[in-house]
C-alpha positions in Angstrom: 29.7 -3.0 -23.4 26.8 -5.1 -24.7 23.1 -5.3 -24.0 23.7 -7.4 -20.9 26.0 -4.7 -19.5 23.4 -2.0 -20.0 20.6 -4.1 -18.6 22.7 -5.1 -15.6 23.4 -1.4 -14.8 19.7 -0.5 -15.2 18.6 -3.5 -13.1 21.0 -2.3 -10.3 19.5 1.2 -10.5 16.0 -0.3 -10.3 16.8 -2.4 -7.2 18.0 0.8 -5.4 15.3 3.1 -6.7 13.3 3.0 -3.5 16.2 4.0 -1.3 18.5 6.0 -3.5 17.0 9.2 -4.9 17.4 9.8 -8.6 18.1 6.1 -9.5 14.9 5.8 -11.6 15.7 9.0 -13.5 19.2 7.7 -14.2 17.9 4.4 -15.5 15.4 6.3 -17.7 18.2 8.5 -19.2 20.3 5.4 -20.0 17.2 3.9 -21.8 16.7 7.1 -23.8 20.4 7.3 -24.6 20.3 3.7 -25.9 17.3 4.5 -28.1 19.0 7.6 -29.5 22.4 6.1 -30.2 20.8 3.0 -31.8 18.7 5.2 -34.1 21.8 7.2 -35.1 23.8 4.1 -35.8 26.4 4.7 -33.1 25.2 1.7 -31.0 24.8 -1.6 -32.7 21.9 -2.7 -30.5 18.9 -1.1 -28.9 17.1 -1.6 -25.6 15.1 -4.8 -25.3 11.9 -5.5 -23.4 13.8 -6.3 -20.2 15.4 -2.8 -20.4 12.0 -1.1 -20.6 10.6 -3.3 -17.8 13.4 -2.5 -15.4 12.9 1.3 -16.0 9.2 0.9 -15.4 10.0 -1.1 -12.2 12.3 1.6 -11.0 9.6 4.2 -11.3 7.1 1.9 -9.6 9.3 2.0 -6.5 9.4 5.8 -6.3 6.8 7.9 -4.6 4.4 9.6 -7.0 6.4 8.5 -10.1 3.5 6.5 -11.5 2.9 8.6 -14.6 6.6 8.3 -15.5 6.2 4.5 -15.3 3.2 4.7 -17.7 5.1 7.0 -20.0 7.9 4.3 -20.3 5.3 1.6 -20.9 3.8 3.7 -23.7 7.2 4.0 -25.4 7.4 0.2 -25.3 3.9 -0.2 -26.7 4.8 2.2 -29.5 8.1 0.4 -30.3 8.2 -0.8 -33.9 9.7 -4.2 -33.1 9.3 -4.9 -29.3 6.1 -6.1 -27.5 5.2 -5.5 -23.8 4.5 -8.5 -21.7 2.4 -9.1 -18.6 5.2 -7.8 -16.4 5.4 -4.6 -18.3 1.8 -3.8 -17.6 1.9 -5.1 -14.1 4.8 -2.9 -13.1 3.0 0.2 -14.4 -0.3 -0.9 -12.6 1.7 -1.4 -9.4 3.1 2.1 -9.7 -0.5 3.5 -10.1 -1.7 1.5 -7.2 0.9 3.3 -4.9 0.2 6.7 -6.3 -1.6 9.4 -4.3 -2.7 11.4 -7.4 -6.4 11.8 -7.8 -6.8 10.2 -11.2 -4.4 7.2 -10.7 -7.1 4.7 -10.0 -9.1 5.6 -13.1 -6.0 5.5 -15.2 -5.1 2.1 -13.8 -8.6 0.8 -14.7 -8.3 2.2 -18.2 -4.8 0.6 -18.6 -6.2 -2.7 -17.5 -9.0 -2.4 -20.0 -6.5 -1.7 -22.8 -4.3 -4.6 -21.7 -7.3 -7.0 -21.7 -8.5 -5.9 -25.1 -5.0 -5.9 -26.7 -4.4 -9.4 -25.5 -7.8 -10.6 -26.8 -7.2 -9.0 -30.2 -3.7 -10.5 -30.4 -2.0 -7.1 -30.4 0.0 -8.0 -27.3 -0.1 -11.8 -27.1 2.5 -11.9 -24.2 0.5 -9.4 -22.1 -2.2 -11.6 -20.6 -3.9 -10.0 -17.6 -3.4 -12.0 -14.4 -4.4 -11.9 -10.7 -1.8 -9.2 -10.0 -3.1 -7.0 -12.8 -6.6 -6.9 -11.4 -5.5 -6.7 -7.8 -3.3 -3.7 -8.5 -6.3 -1.9 -9.9 -8.4 -2.8 -6.8 -5.6 -1.5 -4.6 -5.5 1.7 -6.6 -9.2 2.3 -6.0 -8.7 1.5 -2.3 -6.0 4.2 -2.0 -8.3 6.7 -3.8 -10.9 6.7 -1.0 -13.4 8.6 -3.1 -17.2 8.1 -2.5 -17.4 5.6 -5.4 -14.0 3.8 -4.8 -15.5 0.7 -3.2 -18.0 0.2 -6.0 -15.3 0.5 -8.6 -13.0 -1.9 -6.6 -15.8 -4.5 -6.3 -16.7 -4.1 -10.0 -13.1 -5.1 -10.8 -13.4 -8.1 -8.5 -16.6 -9.2 -10.5 -14.6 -8.9 -13.7 -12.0 -11.2 -12.2 -14.7 -13.8 -11.5 -15.4 -13.9 -15.2 -11.8 -14.8 -16.1 -11.2 -18.5 -15.7 -7.5 -18.1 -15.6 -7.3 -15.6 -12.8 -10.0 -16.1 -10.1 -10.0 -13.6 -7.2 -7.5 -14.6 -4.4 -7.3 -13.5 -0.8 -5.3 -10.3 -1.6 -8.0 -9.2 -4.0 -10.8 -9.8 -1.5 -8.9 -8.2 1.3 -8.4 -5.0 -0.8 -12.1 -4.8 -1.7 -13.2 -5.4 1.9 -10.8 -2.6 3.1 -12.3 -0.3 0.5 -15.7 -0.6 2.1 -14.5 0.6 5.5 -15.8 4.1 6.2 -18.9 3.7 4.2 -21.3 3.5 7.1 -23.6 0.6 7.8 -23.9 -0.4 4.2 -20.1 -0.6 3.9 -19.9 -2.8 7.0 -22.6 -5.1 5.6 -20.8 -5.3 2.2 -17.6 -6.3 4.1 -19.4 -9.0 5.9 -20.9 -10.3 2.7 -17.6 -10.4 1.0 -16.1 -12.3 3.9 -18.9 -14.9 3.6 -18.4 -15.1 -0.1 -14.7 -15.8 0.3 -15.4 -18.7 2.6 -18.1 -20.1 0.3 -15.6 -19.9 -2.7 -12.9 -21.7 -0.7 -10.7 -18.6 -0.4 -9.3 -18.7 3.2 -9.5 -15.4 5.0 -6.6 -14.3 7.3 -6.0 -11.8 10.0 -5.9 -9.0 7.4 -9.4 -10.0 6.2 -10.9 -10.0 9.6 -9.1 -6.8 10.6 -10.6 -5.1 7.6 -14.1 -6.3 8.6 -13.4 -5.0 12.1 -12.4 -1.7 10.7 -15.5 -1.4 8.6 -17.7 -1.9 11.8 -15.5 0.5 13.8 -16.2 3.2 11.1 -19.8 2.3 10.5 -21.3 4.7 13.0 -23.9 2.2 14.1 -25.3 1.7 17.6 -24.1 -1.9 17.5 -20.6 -1.4 16.1 -18.9 -2.4 19.4 -20.9 -5.6 19.7 -20.3 -6.5 16.1 -16.6 -6.0 16.4 -16.4 -8.1 19.6 -18.3 -10.8 17.8 -15.8 -11.0 15.0 -12.9 -10.9 17.4 -14.4 -13.9 19.2 -14.9 -15.6 15.9 -11.2 -15.1 15.1 -10.3 -16.8 18.3 -12.5 -19.8 17.6 -11.0 -20.3 14.1 -7.5 -19.8 15.5 -8.1 -22.3 18.3 -9.5 -24.7 15.7 -6.2 -24.7 13.8 -6.6 -21.8 11.3 -3.4 -20.1 12.3 -3.7 -17.5 9.5 -6.6 -15.9 11.4 -4.4 -15.2 14.4 -5.7 -12.1 16.2 -3.0 -9.4 16.7 -2.7 -6.1 18.4 -4.4 -4.3 15.5 -7.4 -6.7 15.9 -7.8 -5.8 19.6 -7.1 -2.1 19.1 -9.8 -1.9 16.3 -12.3 -3.6 18.6 -11.6 -1.1 21.3 -12.0 1.7 18.8 -15.4 0.3 17.7 -16.5 0.1 21.4 -15.4 3.7 21.9 -17.6 4.8 19.0 -20.6 2.9 20.3 -23.5 4.4 22.3 -23.2 1.9 25.1 -23.1 3.7 28.4 -20.7 1.1 29.8 -18.2 1.5 26.9 -15.3 2.7 29.1 -15.5 -0.5 31.2 -16.0 -2.7 28.1 -12.9 -1.1 26.4 -10.9 -1.6 29.6 -11.9 -5.2 29.8 -10.4 -5.8 26.3 -7.2 -4.1 27.5 -7.2 -6.4 30.5 -7.7 -9.4 28.2 -4.7 -8.3 26.1 -2.6 -7.9 29.2 -3.4 -11.4 30.4 -2.8 -13.0 27.0 0.6 -11.2 26.6 1.7 -12.2 30.1 0.6 -15.8 29.3 3.0 -15.8 26.3 0.7 -14.6 23.4 3.0 -11.9 22.1 0.6 -10.7 19.4 -1.7 -9.3 22.1 0.9 -6.9 23.6 -0.9 -3.6 24.3 0.7 -0.3 23.1 0.1 3.4 23.4 -2.7 3.2 20.8 -4.5 0.6 23.0 -4.4 2.8 26.1 -5.2 6.0 24.1 -8.3 4.4 22.5 -9.5 3.2 25.9 -9.2 6.9 27.0 -11.2 7.9 24.0 -14.1 5.6 25.1 -14.2 7.6 28.3 -15.3 10.8 26.6 -18.9 10.5 27.8 -21.2 13.5 27.0 -22.1 15.8 29.8 -25.8 15.0 29.6 -25.2 11.4 30.7 -26.0 10.3 34.3 -23.5 11.6 36.8 -22.9 8.1 38.1 -21.9 6.9 34.6 -19.6 9.8 34.1 -17.9 9.2 37.5 -17.2 5.6 36.4 -15.8 6.8 33.1 -13.6 9.3 34.9 -12.2 6.6 37.2 -11.5 4.5 34.2 -9.7 7.3 32.4 -7.5 8.2 35.4 -6.7 4.5 36.0 -5.8 3.9 32.3 -3.5 6.9 32.1 -1.8 6.1 35.4 -1.3 2.5 34.3 0.3 3.4 31.0 2.7 5.8 32.7 3.9 3.0 35.0 3.6 0.1 32.5 6.2 -1.6 30.3 4.0 -1.2 27.3 5.0 2.3 26.4 4.5 5.9 27.6 1.8 8.5 27.0 2.3 10.6 23.9 0.7 13.9 22.8 -2.4 12.0 21.5 -2.8 10.3 24.8 -2.5 13.5 26.8 -4.8 15.3 24.4 -7.4 12.6 24.5 -7.3 12.5 28.3 -7.8 16.3 28.6 -10.8 16.0 26.2 -12.4 13.2 28.1 -11.9 14.9 31.5 -13.3 18.2 30.1 -16.5 16.4 29.1 -16.7 14.3 32.3 -16.1 17.3 34.6 -18.1 19.9 32.9 -20.2 20.6 36.0 -17.2 20.5 38.4 -14.9 23.4 37.4 -12.6 23.1 40.4 -11.7 19.5 39.7 -11.6 20.1 36.0 -9.1 23.0 36.4 -6.9 20.8 38.7 -6.9 17.8 36.2 -6.2 20.0 33.2 -3.3 21.8 34.9 -1.8 18.6 36.2 -2.1 16.8 32.9 -0.7 19.7 30.9 2.3 20.1 33.2 3.0 16.3 33.0 2.9 16.6 29.2 5.4 19.4 29.4 7.7 17.3 31.6 7.4 14.4 29.2 8.1 16.6 26.2 4.8 15.7 24.6 3.0 19.0 24.1 2.0 18.7 20.4 -0.9 20.0 18.3 -3.3 17.6 19.9 -2.5 18.8 23.4 -2.7 22.5 22.4 -6.0 22.0 20.6 -7.7 20.2 23.6 -6.2 22.6 26.1 -7.6 25.5 24.1 -11.1 23.9 24.0 -11.1 22.7 27.6 -9.3 25.3 29.8 -10.9 28.5 30.9 -9.2 31.6 29.5 -7.4 32.5 32.7 -6.0 29.0 33.2 -4.9 28.8 29.5 -3.1 32.2 29.9 -1.5 31.0 33.1 -0.2 27.7 31.6 1.1 29.4 28.4 2.4 32.6 30.2 5.1 34.3 28.3 4.5 32.5 25.0 1.7 34.7 23.5 -0.3 36.7 26.0 -2.4 38.6 23.4 -3.9 35.9 21.2 -3.4 32.4 22.7 -5.4 30.9 19.8 -2.5 31.5 17.5 0.1 29.6 19.7 1.7 27.0 17.5 3.8 24.0 18.5 7.0 25.6 17.2 6.3 28.6 19.6 6.7 26.4 22.6 9.9 25.8 24.6 11.9 22.9 23.1 11.7 21.1 26.4 7.9 20.9 26.1 8.0 19.2 22.7 11.4 17.5 22.6 9.9 13.9 22.4 7.3 14.5 19.7 7.6 11.9 17.0 6.8 14.4 14.2 9.6 16.8 14.8 10.8 18.2 11.5 14.5 18.0 10.6 15.3 21.6 11.6 13.7 21.1 15.0 15.7 17.9 15.5 18.9 19.7 14.6 18.1 22.5 17.0 17.4 20.0 19.7 20.7 18.3 19.1 22.6 21.6 19.3 20.9 22.5 22.6 21.7 19.0 24.0 25.3 19.4 23.1 25.7 22.7 25.0 
């Protein structure tokens, strides 16, 4: 076999690394064996840059193998005759951008700094940082979600602006805008400013851009978050109707707007959220497939109905009517079926809305819980909300025979399989047990 044979084998392992466990490690072992045999003189050729790059790429495709990718890159950097190229660094940076380890973003930024300096000094003349180098570092900071992640991500964006050969593109802007979500009003304002900057620089935003801005307002905690989100959704429609098809609103856009409305202080937010749902339904029935509502849509509308008990009784009655209508519609619709989050959210909303009407509250909680049991959707969310909402006697009645002494310790796995058979997060052992019971 020659170098092409080895590289072909390693390349094949790299291509399957994401779906076949151990492929990256096998590729790495082959690389180390090639190094060792070449050093001992039993192999007439050693690995080349492509060999190292494919092993780095293999680790980049594996969850939390980013440090192994950097380790292989360092071996290439220290090689006496070979030189890393842009691809070598970019694969390692991509691995760090996908990592969940706490120091991955900082390591990615340090690696980019080294790459830039080494290129400028002529140490690695084939490793010129490009748009993907910088964008990977921005994405790494976005995944970090620390208090200073957005500032770091935007600082990398500003460094890009100083490089004439790799100006920020849409992906870079989108990643930074997404980083600002969850940083309150200031984060939402920064997201808006970056969107405006994109447009002024001639970088066309797309649906991902606007969805990130919508998310920043939904997470802003401001009084006007619902209004701001609706304003940006309407702007998306205007641009789309003007021919900018890349700004096409999708189900995530609508769901994020409903989420923003649900977190606003507007007393009519249940009705406003329902109107967005009705708009989605009309659009979908009219042929606009991207507006198809789903379980998340309905559940978020239910979340908007959780009006505090100190609100006017008339307002709470309207919210209750909206919650009941929304759940009933989902159960009979073609858009999906209630899941454990839906039922848990409904119980929470009704508990708040019926705080001064214990008879009706008990009836609604009992009926909803029994329906969740029938649907096999009693998960952690349902148990938590039932524990908070139901009086002790009702709780003990509904969970009779499961744990009569300390119902606060009841776990999902303690419940009858029929009550939780359709949960999406069933672990493997539970699924196997369910399969065995079904076969009996």
